[in-house]
Every structure is written in C-alpha cells, then in structure tokens.
C-alpha positions in Angstrom: 34.1 -56.8 -55.8 32.6 -59.1 -53.4 34.9 -58.6 -50.4 34.7 -54.8 -50.7 30.9 -55.0 -50.8 30.9 -57.1 -47.7 33.1 -54.7 -45.7 32.0 -51.3 -47.1 28.4 -52.0 -48.2 26.5 -49.6 -50.3 28.6 -46.6 -49.2 31.4 -47.5 -51.5 28.9 -47.8 -54.5 27.2 -44.5 -53.6 30.5 -42.6 -53.3 31.6 -44.0 -56.7 28.3 -42.9 -58.3 28.6 -39.5 -56.6 32.1 -39.0 -58.0 31.0 -39.9 -61.5 27.9 -37.7 -61.4 29.9 -34.8 -60.0 32.2 -35.1 -62.9 29.3 -35.1 -65.3 27.8 -32.0 -63.7 31.1 -30.2 -63.8 31.5 -31.0 -67.5 28.0 -29.8 -68.2 28.7 -26.5 -66.4 32.0 -25.9 -68.2 30.4 -26.7 -71.6 27.6 -24.2 -70.9 30.1 -21.5 -69.9 32.1 -22.1 -73.1 29.0 -22.0 -75.2 27.9 -18.7 -73.5 31.4 -17.2 -74.1 31.4 -18.2 -77.8 27.9 -16.8 -78.3 28.9 -13.5 -76.6 32.0 -13.3 -78.8 30.0 -14.0 -82.0 27.4 -11.4 -81.0 30.1 -8.8 -80.3 31.8 -9.5 -83.7 28.4 -9.2 -85.4 27.8 -5.9 -83.7 31.2 -4.7 -84.8 30.3 -5.5 -88.4 27.1 -3.5 -88.1 28.9 -0.5 -86.6 31.6 -0.7 -89.3 28.9 -0.8 -92.1 27.1 2.2 -90.7 30.3 4.3 -90.3 32.1 3.1 -93.5 
C-alpha cells in the first residue's frame, strides 16, 4: 500500500502490471500452440481416413 508507494513509486506498480501481462501473453501463446497441434492431429487423422477409404 501507501508506504510502498511512497518509497518505490510507480515502478512497483509497473513491474506488477508487467508480470501479470507477461503471464497473460505466455498463456495465450501456449493456447495457440495447443490449438495448432490439435488441428494438425485432426487433419492428419482425417487424411488417414481418406487414404484408408481409397485403399480399402
């Protein structure tokens, strides 16, 4: 609170905000990677089904 604000000023607030925002960006990047991996897996499985239907 008040005593920290007086001794550290806006730097403390900015660092806290930076840490939170960095975490949000990391989460977003990891989610995008997971979505991309799932999409690729589904497309590969769909492709296998098409190949199996053609050869079966």
